[in-house]
py3Dmol code that shows the C-alpha trace and the ligand (Angstrom):
import py3Dmol

protein = """\
ATOM      1  CA  ALA A   1      31.091   6.088 -22.256  1.00  0.00           C
ATOM      2  CA  LEU A   2      29.132   5.567 -19.233  1.00  0.00           C
ATOM      3  CA  SER A   3      30.802   6.036 -15.878  1.00  0.00           C
ATOM      4  CA  PRO A   4      30.254   3.513 -13.336  1.00  0.00           C
ATOM      5  CA  ALA A   5      28.419   6.087 -11.416  1.00  0.00           C
ATOM      6  CA  ALA A   6      25.996   6.633 -14.043  1.00  0.00           C
ATOM      7  CA  ALA A   7      25.508   2.815 -14.654  1.00  0.00           C
ATOM      8  CA  GLU A   8      24.266   2.563 -10.919  1.00  0.00           C
ATOM      9  CA  GLU A   9      22.008   5.824 -11.202  1.00  0.00           C
ATOM     10  CA  GLU A  10      18.524   5.402  -9.820  1.00  0.00           C
ATOM     11  CA  PRO A  11      15.697   5.442 -12.525  1.00  0.00           C
ATOM     12  CA  ASP A  12      14.033   8.918 -13.086  1.00  0.00           C
ATOM     13  CA  GLY A  13      10.424   9.835 -13.257  1.00  0.00           C
ATOM     14  CA  GLU A  14      10.090   8.910 -16.644  1.00  0.00           C
ATOM     15  CA  ALA A  15      11.561   5.600 -15.972  1.00  0.00           C
ATOM     16  CA  LEU A  16       9.199   5.181 -13.090  1.00  0.00           C
ATOM     17  CA  VAL A  17       6.175   5.855 -15.050  1.00  0.00           C
ATOM     18  CA  ASN A  18       7.281   3.745 -18.077  1.00  0.00           C
ATOM     19  CA  ALA A  19       7.461   0.718 -15.369  1.00  0.00           C
ATOM     20  CA  LEU A  20       3.922   1.381 -14.245  1.00  0.00           C
ATOM     21  CA  ASN A  21       2.567   1.649 -17.652  1.00  0.00           C
ATOM     22  CA  GLY A  22       4.427  -1.676 -18.691  1.00  0.00           C
ATOM     23  CA  VAL A  23       2.445  -3.458 -15.996  1.00  0.00           C
ATOM     24  CA  PHE A  24      -0.855  -1.536 -16.173  1.00  0.00           C
ATOM     25  CA  GLY A  25      -0.977  -0.116 -19.787  1.00  0.00           C
ATOM     26  CA  ASP A  26      -0.823   3.533 -20.679  1.00  0.00           C
ATOM     27  CA  HIS A  27      -4.433   4.746 -20.223  1.00  0.00           C
ATOM     28  CA  LYS A  28      -3.582   8.478 -20.221  1.00  0.00           C
ATOM     29  CA  MET A  29      -4.750   8.759 -16.783  1.00  0.00           C
ATOM     30  CA  ARG A  30      -2.755   8.510 -13.470  1.00  0.00           C
ATOM     31  CA  ALA A  31       0.075   6.154 -13.996  1.00  0.00           C
ATOM     32  CA  SER A  32      -0.834   4.739 -10.524  1.00  0.00           C
ATOM     33  CA  HIS A  33      -4.187   5.089  -8.600  1.00  0.00           C
ATOM     34  CA  ALA A  34      -5.800   5.675 -11.887  1.00  0.00           C
ATOM     35  CA  LYS A  35      -9.401   5.091 -10.228  1.00  0.00           C
ATOM     36  CA  GLY A  36     -10.507   7.220  -7.516  1.00  0.00           C
ATOM     37  CA  HIS A  37     -13.099   9.947  -6.207  1.00  0.00           C
ATOM     38  CA  CYS A  38     -12.218  13.784  -5.365  1.00  0.00           C
ATOM     39  CA  ILE A  39     -13.585  14.916  -2.097  1.00  0.00           C
ATOM     40  CA  THR A  40     -13.592  18.141  -0.138  1.00  0.00           C
ATOM     41  CA  GLY A  41     -13.774  18.841   3.693  1.00  0.00           C
ATOM     42  CA  SER A  42     -11.710  20.552   6.453  1.00  0.00           C
ATOM     43  CA  PHE A  43      -8.840  19.930   8.720  1.00  0.00           C
ATOM     44  CA  THR A  44      -9.128  21.030  12.368  1.00  0.00           C
ATOM     45  CA  PRO A  45      -5.947  20.787  14.524  1.00  0.00           C
ATOM     46  CA  ALA A  46      -5.743  19.110  17.970  1.00  0.00           C
ATOM     47  CA  GLU A  47      -4.824  21.198  20.978  1.00  0.00           C
ATOM     48  CA  GLU A  48      -1.615  19.195  21.165  1.00  0.00           C
ATOM     49  CA  ALA A  49      -0.371  19.801  17.660  1.00  0.00           C
ATOM     50  CA  PRO A  50       1.299  23.101  18.066  1.00  0.00           C
ATOM     51  CA  SER A  51       3.681  21.664  20.782  1.00  0.00           C
ATOM     52  CA  LEU A  52       5.203  19.431  17.935  1.00  0.00           C
ATOM     53  CA  SER A  53       4.832  21.699  14.707  1.00  0.00           C
ATOM     54  CA  GLU A  54       4.870  25.188  14.312  1.00  0.00           C
ATOM     55  CA  ALA A  55       3.142  24.862  10.718  1.00  0.00           C
ATOM     56  CA  ALA A  56      -0.049  26.870  10.440  1.00  0.00           C
ATOM     57  CA  ILE A  57      -2.042  23.728   9.430  1.00  0.00           C
ATOM     58  CA  PHE A  58      -1.295  22.504  13.158  1.00  0.00           C
ATOM     59  CA  SER A  59      -2.689  25.704  14.827  1.00  0.00           C
ATOM     60  CA  VAL A  60      -5.469  26.849  12.651  1.00  0.00           C
ATOM     61  CA  PRO A  61      -8.364  25.277  10.518  1.00  0.00           C
ATOM     62  CA  SER A  62      -7.774  24.188   6.889  1.00  0.00           C
ATOM     63  CA  SER A  63      -9.926  23.731   3.915  1.00  0.00           C
ATOM     64  CA  VAL A  64      -9.318  20.303   2.292  1.00  0.00           C
ATOM     65  CA  ILE A  65      -9.376  18.991  -1.077  1.00  0.00           C
ATOM     66  CA  GLY A  66      -8.804  15.310  -1.602  1.00  0.00           C
ATOM     67  CA  ARG A  67      -8.873  12.072  -3.327  1.00  0.00           C
ATOM     68  CA  PHE A  68      -9.828   8.398  -2.363  1.00  0.00           C
ATOM     69  CA  SER A  69      -8.290   5.846  -4.846  1.00  0.00           C
ATOM     70  CA  ILE A  70      -7.372   2.327  -5.779  1.00  0.00           C
ATOM     71  CA  GLY A  71      -3.550   1.526  -6.029  1.00  0.00           C
ATOM     72  CA  GLY A  72      -2.460   0.677  -9.382  1.00  0.00           C
ATOM     73  CA  GLY A  73      -2.653   1.997 -12.922  1.00  0.00           C
ATOM     74  CA  ASN A  74      -5.981   0.109 -13.766  1.00  0.00           C
ATOM     75  CA  PRO A  75      -8.801   2.463 -14.024  1.00  0.00           C
ATOM     76  CA  LYS A  76     -11.227  -0.485 -13.961  1.00  0.00           C
ATOM     77  CA  ALA A  77      -9.657  -2.067 -10.999  1.00  0.00           C
ATOM     78  CA  SER A  78     -12.312  -3.701  -8.529  1.00  0.00           C
ATOM     79  CA  ASP A  79     -13.188  -2.120  -5.215  1.00  0.00           C
ATOM     80  CA  ALA A  80     -13.673  -5.663  -3.935  1.00  0.00           C
ATOM     81  CA  ALA A  81     -10.235  -6.679  -4.658  1.00  0.00           C
ATOM     82  CA  LYS A  82      -7.446  -7.005  -2.040  1.00  0.00           C
ATOM     83  CA  GLY A  83      -4.829  -4.247  -2.436  1.00  0.00           C
ATOM     84  CA  ALA A  84      -3.986  -0.694  -1.204  1.00  0.00           C
ATOM     85  CA  ARG A  85      -6.354   2.066  -1.108  1.00  0.00           C
ATOM     86  CA  GLY A  86      -5.240   5.622  -1.289  1.00  0.00           C
ATOM     87  CA  LEU A  87      -6.183   8.820   0.469  1.00  0.00           C
ATOM     88  CA  ALA A  88      -4.321  12.062  -0.813  1.00  0.00           C
ATOM     89  CA  PHE A  89      -5.249  15.284   0.623  1.00  0.00           C
ATOM     90  CA  ARG A  90      -4.123  19.105   0.366  1.00  0.00           C
ATOM     91  CA  LEU A  91      -4.554  21.178   3.516  1.00  0.00           C
ATOM     92  CA  THR A  92      -4.888  24.922   3.075  1.00  0.00           C
ATOM     93  CA  ALA A  93      -4.550  26.868   6.417  1.00  0.00           C
ATOM     94  CA  GLY A  94      -6.352  30.190   6.734  1.00  0.00           C
ATOM     95  CA  ASP A  95      -2.786  31.996   6.098  1.00  0.00           C
ATOM     96  CA  GLY A  96      -2.273  30.295   2.723  1.00  0.00           C
ATOM     97  CA  ASP A  97       0.285  27.754   4.091  1.00  0.00           C
ATOM     98  CA  SER A  98      -0.562  24.166   2.277  1.00  0.00           C
ATOM     99  CA  ALA A  99       0.529  20.742   2.851  1.00  0.00           C
ATOM    100  CA  ASP A 100      -0.074  17.449   0.896  1.00  0.00           C
ATOM    101  CA  PHE A 101      -0.263  14.110   2.250  1.00  0.00           C
ATOM    102  CA  VAL A 102      -0.460  11.042   0.036  1.00  0.00           C
ATOM    103  CA  THR A 103      -1.110   8.300   2.107  1.00  0.00           C
ATOM    104  CA  LEU A 104      -1.853   4.409   1.605  1.00  0.00           C
ATOM    105  CA  SER A 105      -4.119   2.055   3.436  1.00  0.00           C
ATOM    106  CA  VAL A 106      -1.017  -0.222   4.243  1.00  0.00           C
ATOM    107  CA  PRO A 107       1.399   0.613   6.743  1.00  0.00           C
ATOM    108  CA  MET A 108       4.672   0.026   4.213  1.00  0.00           C
ATOM    109  CA  PHE A 109       5.551   0.366   0.692  1.00  0.00           C
ATOM    110  CA  PHE A 110       6.638  -2.393  -1.405  1.00  0.00           C
ATOM    111  CA  ALA A 111      10.216  -1.179  -2.354  1.00  0.00           C
ATOM    112  CA  ARG A 112      12.943   0.538  -0.481  1.00  0.00           C
ATOM    113  CA  THR A 113      14.602   2.184  -3.613  1.00  0.00           C
ATOM    114  CA  PRO A 114      13.505   3.638  -7.013  1.00  0.00           C
ATOM    115  CA  ALA A 115      15.594   0.754  -8.649  1.00  0.00           C
ATOM    116  CA  GLN A 116      13.494  -1.913  -6.728  1.00  0.00           C
ATOM    117  CA  VAL A 117      10.287  -0.094  -7.633  1.00  0.00           C
ATOM    118  CA  VAL A 118      11.074  -0.633 -11.457  1.00  0.00           C
ATOM    119  CA  GLY A 119      12.344  -4.218 -10.939  1.00  0.00           C
ATOM    120  CA  PHE A 120       9.391  -5.148  -8.916  1.00  0.00           C
ATOM    121  CA  LEU A 121       7.249  -3.791 -12.029  1.00  0.00           C
ATOM    122  CA  GLU A 122       9.293  -5.248 -14.776  1.00  0.00           C
ATOM    123  CA  ALA A 123       9.020  -8.900 -13.034  1.00  0.00           C
ATOM    124  CA  ARG A 124       5.370  -8.243 -13.413  1.00  0.00           C
ATOM    125  CA  PHE A 125       5.213  -7.134 -16.908  1.00  0.00           C
ATOM    126  CA  PRO A 126       2.843  -9.415 -18.991  1.00  0.00           C
ATOM    127  CA  GLY A 127       4.510 -11.925 -21.344  1.00  0.00           C
ATOM    128  CA  GLU A 128       3.405 -14.779 -23.220  1.00  0.00           C
ATOM    129  CA  GLY A 129      -0.390 -15.054 -23.228  1.00  0.00           C
ATOM    130  CA  GLY A 130      -0.650 -11.534 -21.441  1.00  0.00           C
ATOM    131  CA  LYS A 131       0.259 -12.963 -18.179  1.00  0.00           C
ATOM    132  CA  PRO A 132       3.272 -12.237 -15.851  1.00  0.00           C
ATOM    133  CA  ASN A 133       5.737 -14.930 -15.448  1.00  0.00           C
ATOM    134  CA  PRO A 134       5.474 -16.271 -11.886  1.00  0.00           C
ATOM    135  CA  GLU A 135       9.200 -17.368 -12.098  1.00  0.00           C
ATOM    136  CA  LYS A 136      10.152 -13.901 -12.606  1.00  0.00           C
ATOM    137  CA  ILE A 137       8.281 -12.397  -9.854  1.00  0.00           C
ATOM    138  CA  LYS A 138       9.692 -15.236  -7.500  1.00  0.00           C
ATOM    139  CA  ALA A 139      13.269 -14.761  -8.532  1.00  0.00           C
ATOM    140  CA  PHE A 140      12.715 -10.934  -7.906  1.00  0.00           C
ATOM    141  CA  ALA A 141      11.185 -11.596  -4.441  1.00  0.00           C
ATOM    142  CA  ASP A 142      13.873 -13.950  -3.568  1.00  0.00           C
ATOM    143  CA  ALA A 143      16.486 -11.548  -4.290  1.00  0.00           C
ATOM    144  CA  ASN A 144      14.611  -8.584  -2.511  1.00  0.00           C
ATOM    145  CA  PRO A 145      12.929  -9.959   0.398  1.00  0.00           C
ATOM    146  CA  GLU A 146      12.029  -6.644   1.656  1.00  0.00           C
ATOM    147  CA  THR A 147       9.742  -6.147  -1.300  1.00  0.00           C
ATOM    148  CA  THR A 148       7.436  -8.773  -0.119  1.00  0.00           C
ATOM    149  CA  HIS A 149       6.232  -7.108   3.079  1.00  0.00           C
ATOM    150  CA  GLN A 150       3.618  -5.252   1.631  1.00  0.00           C
ATOM    151  CA  GLY A 151       2.053  -8.244  -0.332  1.00  0.00           C
ATOM    152  CA  ALA A 152       2.146 -10.185   2.712  1.00  0.00           C
ATOM    153  CA  TRP A 153       0.239  -7.571   4.694  1.00  0.00           C
ATOM    154  CA  ILE A 154      -2.459  -7.108   2.117  1.00  0.00           C
ATOM    155  CA  ALA A 155      -3.108 -10.735   1.619  1.00  0.00           C
ATOM    156  CA  SER A 156      -3.512 -10.818   5.646  1.00  0.00           C
ATOM    157  CA  HIS A 157      -5.776  -8.117   6.090  1.00  0.00           C
ATOM    158  CA  PRO A 158      -9.729  -7.899   4.690  1.00  0.00           C
ATOM    159  CA  VAL A 159     -10.721  -5.562   1.711  1.00  0.00           C
ATOM    160  CA  PRO A 160     -11.942  -2.328   3.714  1.00  0.00           C
ATOM    161  CA  ALA A 161     -15.872  -2.058   3.709  1.00  0.00           C
ATOM    162  CA  SER A 162     -15.497   1.592   2.755  1.00  0.00           C
ATOM    163  CA  TYR A 163     -12.944   4.170   2.104  1.00  0.00           C
ATOM    164  CA  ALA A 164     -14.033   5.679   5.245  1.00  0.00           C
ATOM    165  CA  SER A 165     -13.327   2.395   7.405  1.00  0.00           C
ATOM    166  CA  THR A 166      -9.613   1.771   7.085  1.00  0.00           C
ATOM    167  CA  ASN A 167      -6.653   3.416   8.511  1.00  0.00           C
ATOM    168  CA  TYR A 168      -4.289   5.281   6.202  1.00  0.00           C
ATOM    169  CA  TRP A 169      -0.456   5.563   6.564  1.00  0.00           C
ATOM    170  CA  ALA A 170       1.742   8.325   5.162  1.00  0.00           C
ATOM    171  CA  ILE A 171       4.670   5.717   5.755  1.00  0.00           C
ATOM    172  CA  HIS A 172       7.632   7.819   5.408  1.00  0.00           C
ATOM    173  CA  ALA A 173       9.123   9.049   8.556  1.00  0.00           C
ATOM    174  CA  TYR A 174       8.673  12.960   9.053  1.00  0.00           C
ATOM    175  CA  THR A 175      10.294  15.409  11.162  1.00  0.00           C
ATOM    176  CA  LEU A 176       8.104  17.804  13.082  1.00  0.00           C
ATOM    177  CA  THR A 177       9.664  21.159  14.228  1.00  0.00           C
ATOM    178  CA  ASN A 178       7.869  23.456  17.060  1.00  0.00           C
ATOM    179  CA  ALA A 179       8.319  27.178  17.619  1.00  0.00           C
ATOM    180  CA  GLU A 180      11.216  26.222  20.319  1.00  0.00           C
ATOM    181  CA  ASP A 181      13.141  24.528  17.378  1.00  0.00           C
ATOM    182  CA  THR A 182      12.479  21.311  19.130  1.00  0.00           C
ATOM    183  CA  THR A 183      12.324  18.374  16.624  1.00  0.00           C
ATOM    184  CA  THR A 184      10.518  15.157  16.691  1.00  0.00           C
ATOM    185  CA  THR A 185      10.682  12.096  14.195  1.00  0.00           C
ATOM    186  CA  VAL A 186       7.238  10.834  13.727  1.00  0.00           C
ATOM    187  CA  LYS A 187       5.094   8.699  11.380  1.00  0.00           C
ATOM    188  CA  LEU A 188       1.715   9.763  10.434  1.00  0.00           C
ATOM    189  CA  LYS A 189      -1.351   7.557  10.597  1.00  0.00           C
ATOM    190  CA  LEU A 190      -5.100   8.293   9.864  1.00  0.00           C
ATOM    191  CA  LEU A 191      -7.662   6.504  11.940  1.00  0.00           C
ATOM    192  CA  PRO A 192     -11.158   6.133  10.798  1.00  0.00           C
ATOM    193  CA  LYS A 193     -13.633   7.531  13.360  1.00  0.00           C
ATOM    194  CA  ALA A 194     -16.118   4.862  11.970  1.00  0.00           C
ATOM    195  CA  GLY A 195     -13.822   2.191  13.138  1.00  0.00           C
ATOM    196  CA  GLU A 196     -12.056  -0.350  11.146  1.00  0.00           C
ATOM    197  CA  VAL A 197     -14.448  -2.381   8.989  1.00  0.00           C
ATOM    198  CA  GLY A 198     -13.459  -5.119   6.760  1.00  0.00           C
ATOM    199  CA  LEU A 199     -15.254  -7.650   4.578  1.00  0.00           C
ATOM    200  CA  THR A 200     -14.964 -11.131   4.872  1.00  0.00           C
ATOM    201  CA  ASP A 201     -13.924 -13.010   1.575  1.00  0.00           C
ATOM    202  CA  GLU A 202     -17.477 -14.144   0.947  1.00  0.00           C
ATOM    203  CA  GLU A 203     -18.722 -10.281   1.605  1.00  0.00           C
ATOM    204  CA  ALA A 204     -16.113  -9.125  -0.930  1.00  0.00           C
ATOM    205  CA  ALA A 205     -17.141 -11.898  -3.680  1.00  0.00           C
ATOM    206  CA  ALA A 206     -20.559 -10.721  -3.445  1.00  0.00           C
ATOM    207  CA  LYS A 207     -19.709  -6.876  -4.007  1.00  0.00           C
ATOM    208  CA  SER A 208     -19.581  -5.152  -7.329  1.00  0.00           C
ATOM    209  CA  ALA A 209     -16.509  -3.748  -8.847  1.00  0.00           C
ATOM    210  CA  ASP A 210     -17.462  -0.211  -8.033  1.00  0.00           C
ATOM    211  CA  PHE A 211     -19.269  -0.650  -4.666  1.00  0.00           C
ATOM    212  CA  TYR A 212     -17.219   2.027  -3.223  1.00  0.00           C
ATOM    213  CA  SER A 213     -18.671   4.876  -5.314  1.00  0.00           C
ATOM    214  CA  GLU A 214     -22.515   4.245  -3.735  1.00  0.00           C
ATOM    215  CA  GLU A 215     -21.036   3.500  -0.545  1.00  0.00           C
ATOM    216  CA  LEU A 216     -19.305   7.036  -0.377  1.00  0.00           C
ATOM    217  CA  ARG A 217     -22.177   8.785  -1.857  1.00  0.00           C
ATOM    218  CA  SER A 218     -24.674   7.470   0.738  1.00  0.00           C
ATOM    219  CA  ARG A 219     -22.154   7.690   3.757  1.00  0.00           C
ATOM    220  CA  LEU A 220     -21.545  11.439   2.898  1.00  0.00           C
ATOM    221  CA  ALA A 221     -25.121  12.138   2.310  1.00  0.00           C
ATOM    222  CA  ASN A 222     -25.670  11.231   6.107  1.00  0.00           C
ATOM    223  CA  ALA A 223     -22.450  12.532   7.734  1.00  0.00           C
ATOM    224  CA  PRO A 224     -19.096  13.337   7.172  1.00  0.00           C
ATOM    225  CA  ALA A 225     -16.380  10.726   7.151  1.00  0.00           C
ATOM    226  CA  GLU A 226     -13.795  11.597   9.960  1.00  0.00           C
ATOM    227  CA  PHE A 227     -10.316  10.398  10.495  1.00  0.00           C
ATOM    228  CA  GLU A 228      -8.146  11.365  13.476  1.00  0.00           C
ATOM    229  CA  LEU A 229      -4.633  12.284  12.306  1.00  0.00           C
ATOM    230  CA  VAL A 230      -2.104  11.016  14.669  1.00  0.00           C
ATOM    231  CA  ALA A 231       1.857  11.238  15.193  1.00  0.00           C
ATOM    232  CA  ILE A 232       3.553   8.142  16.210  1.00  0.00           C
ATOM    233  CA  ILE A 233       6.554   9.053  18.034  1.00  0.00           C
ATOM    234  CA  GLY A 234       9.916   7.533  16.857  1.00  0.00           C
ATOM    235  CA  GLU A 235      12.507   6.027  19.096  1.00  0.00           C
ATOM    236  CA  GLU A 236      16.353   5.698  18.336  1.00  0.00           C
ATOM    237  CA  SER A 237      15.928   2.325  16.818  1.00  0.00           C
ATOM    238  CA  ASP A 238      13.229   3.097  14.528  1.00  0.00           C
ATOM    239  CA  PRO A 239      14.452   3.332  10.843  1.00  0.00           C
ATOM    240  CA  THR A 240      13.924   6.488   8.893  1.00  0.00           C
ATOM    241  CA  ASP A 241      15.330   5.340   5.631  1.00  0.00           C
ATOM    242  CA  ASP A 242      13.370   2.359   4.661  1.00  0.00           C
ATOM    243  CA  PRO A 243       9.638   2.730   3.851  1.00  0.00           C
ATOM    244  CA  THR A 244       9.345  -0.938   3.668  1.00  0.00           C
ATOM    245  CA  ALA A 245      10.022  -1.252   7.230  1.00  0.00           C
ATOM    246  CA  ARG A 246       7.405  -0.744  10.133  1.00  0.00           C
ATOM    247  CA  TRP A 247       8.141   0.837  13.380  1.00  0.00           C
ATOM    248  CA  PRO A 248       6.230  -1.230  16.349  1.00  0.00           C
ATOM    249  CA  GLU A 249       3.792   1.550  16.624  1.00  0.00           C
ATOM    250  CA  GLU A 250       1.712  -0.527  18.895  1.00  0.00           C
ATOM    251  CA  GLU A 251       4.408   0.279  21.501  1.00  0.00           C
ATOM    252  CA  ARG A 252       5.149   3.753  20.573  1.00  0.00           C
ATOM    253  CA  GLN A 253       3.365   6.941  22.003  1.00  0.00           C
ATOM    254  CA  SER A 254       1.184   8.834  19.724  1.00  0.00           C
ATOM    255  CA  VAL A 255      -0.065  12.414  19.837  1.00  0.00           C
ATOM    256  CA  PRO A 256      -3.394  13.637  18.156  1.00  0.00           C
ATOM    257  CA  LEU A 257      -2.620  16.095  15.582  1.00  0.00           C
ATOM    258  CA  GLY A 258      -6.255  16.712  14.384  1.00  0.00           C
ATOM    259  CA  THR A 259      -9.410  15.499  12.600  1.00  0.00           C
ATOM    260  CA  LEU A 260      -9.699  15.329   9.042  1.00  0.00           C
ATOM    261  CA  GLU A 261     -13.556  15.823   8.089  1.00  0.00           C
ATOM    262  CA  ILE A 262     -14.506  14.559   4.607  1.00  0.00           C
ATOM    263  CA  GLY A 263     -17.763  16.331   3.821  1.00  0.00           C
ATOM    264  CA  SER A 264     -18.555  15.710   0.322  1.00  0.00           C
ATOM    265  CA  LEU A 265     -17.884  14.312  -3.008  1.00  0.00           C
ATOM    266  CA  GLU A 266     -16.209  16.996  -5.406  1.00  0.00           C
ATOM    267  CA  ASP A 267     -16.307  17.246  -9.182  1.00  0.00           C
ATOM    268  CA  ASP A 268     -13.175  14.803 -10.329  1.00  0.00           C
ATOM    269  CA  ALA A 269     -12.058  17.780 -12.493  1.00  0.00           C
ATOM    270  CA  THR A 270     -11.042  19.654  -9.205  1.00  0.00           C
ATOM    271  CA  CYS A 271      -8.337  16.781  -8.291  1.00  0.00           C
ATOM    272  CA  ASP A 272      -7.348  16.068 -11.846  1.00  0.00           C
ATOM    273  CA  ALA A 273      -6.435  19.718 -12.442  1.00  0.00           C
ATOM    274  CA  THR A 274      -3.709  19.341  -9.663  1.00  0.00           C
ATOM    275  CA  MET A 275      -1.154  16.907  -8.482  1.00  0.00           C
ATOM    276  CA  PHE A 276      -0.693  15.955  -4.804  1.00  0.00           C
ATOM    277  CA  ASP A 277       2.960  16.411  -4.147  1.00  0.00           C
ATOM    278  CA  PRO A 278       4.276  14.538  -0.870  1.00  0.00           C
ATOM    279  CA  THR A 279       7.193  17.121  -0.776  1.00  0.00           C
ATOM    280  CA  ASN A 280       4.768  20.138  -0.628  1.00  0.00           C
ATOM    281  CA  LEU A 281       5.214  20.717   3.097  1.00  0.00           C
ATOM    282  CA  PRO A 282       5.603  24.194   5.163  1.00  0.00           C
ATOM    283  CA  LYS A 283       8.135  25.041   7.505  1.00  0.00           C
ATOM    284  CA  GLY A 284       7.482  22.963  10.723  1.00  0.00           C
ATOM    285  CA  ILE A 285       7.375  19.522   9.019  1.00  0.00           C
ATOM    286  CA  ALA A 286       9.736  18.020   6.735  1.00  0.00           C
ATOM    287  CA  GLY A 287      10.107  14.412   4.987  1.00  0.00           C
ATOM    288  CA  PRO A 288      12.927  11.964   5.659  1.00  0.00           C
ATOM    289  CA  ASP A 289      16.684  12.855   4.391  1.00  0.00           C
ATOM    290  CA  LYS A 290      17.754   9.211   3.596  1.00  0.00           C
ATOM    291  CA  ASP A 291      14.513   7.514   2.363  1.00  0.00           C
ATOM    292  CA  GLN A 292      15.336   7.002  -1.437  1.00  0.00           C
ATOM    293  CA  ILE A 293      11.484   6.680  -2.169  1.00  0.00           C
ATOM    294  CA  PHE A 294      10.345   9.904  -0.766  1.00  0.00           C
ATOM    295  CA  PRO A 295      12.334  12.281  -3.203  1.00  0.00           C
ATOM    296  CA  ALA A 296      11.527   9.934  -6.250  1.00  0.00           C
ATOM    297  CA  ARG A 297       7.889  10.513  -6.010  1.00  0.00           C
ATOM    298  CA  THR A 298       7.600  14.069  -7.171  1.00  0.00           C
ATOM    299  CA  PRO A 299       9.278  13.617 -10.490  1.00  0.00           C
ATOM    300  CA  ALA A 300       7.382  10.485 -11.183  1.00  0.00           C
ATOM    301  CA  TYR A 301       3.853  12.398 -10.239  1.00  0.00           C
ATOM    302  CA  ALA A 302       5.023  15.323 -12.442  1.00  0.00           C
ATOM    303  CA  VAL A 303       5.598  13.000 -15.511  1.00  0.00           C
ATOM    304  CA  SER A 304       2.203  11.346 -14.864  1.00  0.00           C
ATOM    305  CA  PHE A 305       0.577  14.791 -14.439  1.00  0.00           C
ATOM    306  CA  SER A 306       2.173  16.111 -17.619  1.00  0.00           C
ATOM    307  CA  LYS A 307       0.988  12.941 -19.591  1.00  0.00           C
ATOM    308  CA  ARG A 308      -2.565  12.580 -18.454  1.00  0.00           C
ATOM    309  CA  ALA A 309      -5.652  13.568 -20.424  1.00  0.00           C
ATOM    310  CA  ASN A 310      -7.768  14.073 -17.177  1.00  0.00           C
TER     311      ASN A 310
END
"""
ligand_1 = """\
43
LIG
C 8.892 5.630 -5.999
C 7.660 5.435 -5.428
C 6.451 5.840 -6.097
C 6.326 5.912 -7.590
C 6.953 5.827 -8.698
C 4.757 6.460 -7.505
C 3.963 6.657 -8.522
C 2.689 7.319 -8.585
C 2.431 8.062 -9.806
C 2.721 7.960 -11.134
C 1.013 8.476 -9.405
C 0.125 9.314 -10.234
C 0.230 10.700 -9.866
C -0.399 11.810 -10.909
O -0.732 11.635 -12.000
O -1.051 12.586 -10.210
C 0.783 8.115 -8.172
C -0.287 8.398 -7.075
C -0.476 8.169 -5.819
N 0.598 7.546 -5.093
Fe 2.371 6.954 -5.584
N 4.276 6.224 -6.121
C 5.283 5.922 -5.222
C 5.335 5.871 -3.838
C 4.154 6.090 -3.192
C 3.917 5.972 -1.562
C 5.201 5.633 -0.750
C 2.788 6.314 -1.564
C 2.180 6.185 0.028
C 2.727 6.599 0.965
C 2.024 6.520 -2.694
C 0.613 6.829 -2.647
C -0.093 7.274 -3.995
C -1.357 7.630 -3.709
C -2.208 7.834 -2.733
C -1.578 8.398 -5.232
C -2.967 8.666 -5.590
C -2.731 10.319 -5.702
C -4.311 11.005 -6.201
O -5.261 10.653 -5.919
O -4.114 12.207 -7.107
N 2.819 6.528 -3.817
N 1.977 7.529 -7.565
"""
view = py3Dmol.view(width=600, height=400)
view.addModel(protein, "pdb")
view.setStyle({"model": 0}, {"cartoon": {"style": "trace"}})
view.addModel(ligand_1, "xyz")
view.setStyle({"model": 1}, {"stick": {}})
view.zoomTo()
view.show()
């Protein structure tokens, strides 16, 4: 018989991937962020970075492979539609230390727990006529108000004009540890050197579904796309267990950690051969202890990776 504890167990990687497939279909591609572009580049740490973290990635230059993507499991999603963009990247430092960051163009996630991820997605499963039932979506939102923050943020912000003209957030709280064993709780944010550039609704409506491809190709032919990685320093009142909750980052100190320079497009096969894993972090940087989403990601990514043909 099921013990009460087992009945309350959080969904595993398989259940999370099944819920994504239930909304987007099973395309034998990434169950989320199916559409994207592989890129390569470099990361140069800022002078201040070693004062926060002893990780080699924050003291010596790294090579980078990464991938820009459109959130969701639809491989034909339009680049001109509102939604989260992704930037995943792996830094490999001279000594072989590596770190993966898997970030979104939004400052919060849509769920606080894996069960909410499944509930949010199940409420959006296509029903009669292939469309989700708006009443189910509303009932879930009413019962789980924190799952509405991300959608509200997306609706009130423009579609980025380019993958290179938007901020990206790692969302979870991280702990940085320096060589003196001093720890600092931070959120990580990437700011585009090109500035934030968004499209008006009219401009977005005039764009083709794949306009980011050509935009990225011509941009990188001229110059690298650069981002500054900053650590936003947490204060006592800032939650570290809830990825749906923002910190008041405008009121927080931030410390530059380095410059991510994306130099060229890379064969997609290079990214498809691997899986960006947010828990792949070296000594000197760690993910949150009590955030339930952070540890749920790796098993879901592993299931998706094992099932995809690309
Ligand atoms: C429990 C919550 C989550 C689930 C179930 C989930 C699920 C997935 C899955 C199945 C993939 C495809 C992995 C692969 O096949 O390699 C993926 C990719 C991705 N996820 Fe998540 N995710 C979650 C949370 C997050 C969060 C919090 C962020 C951002 C902070 C995020 C950002 C991304 C990005 C950027 C990619 C694309 C990686 C690539 O380009 O290869 N996800 N996610």
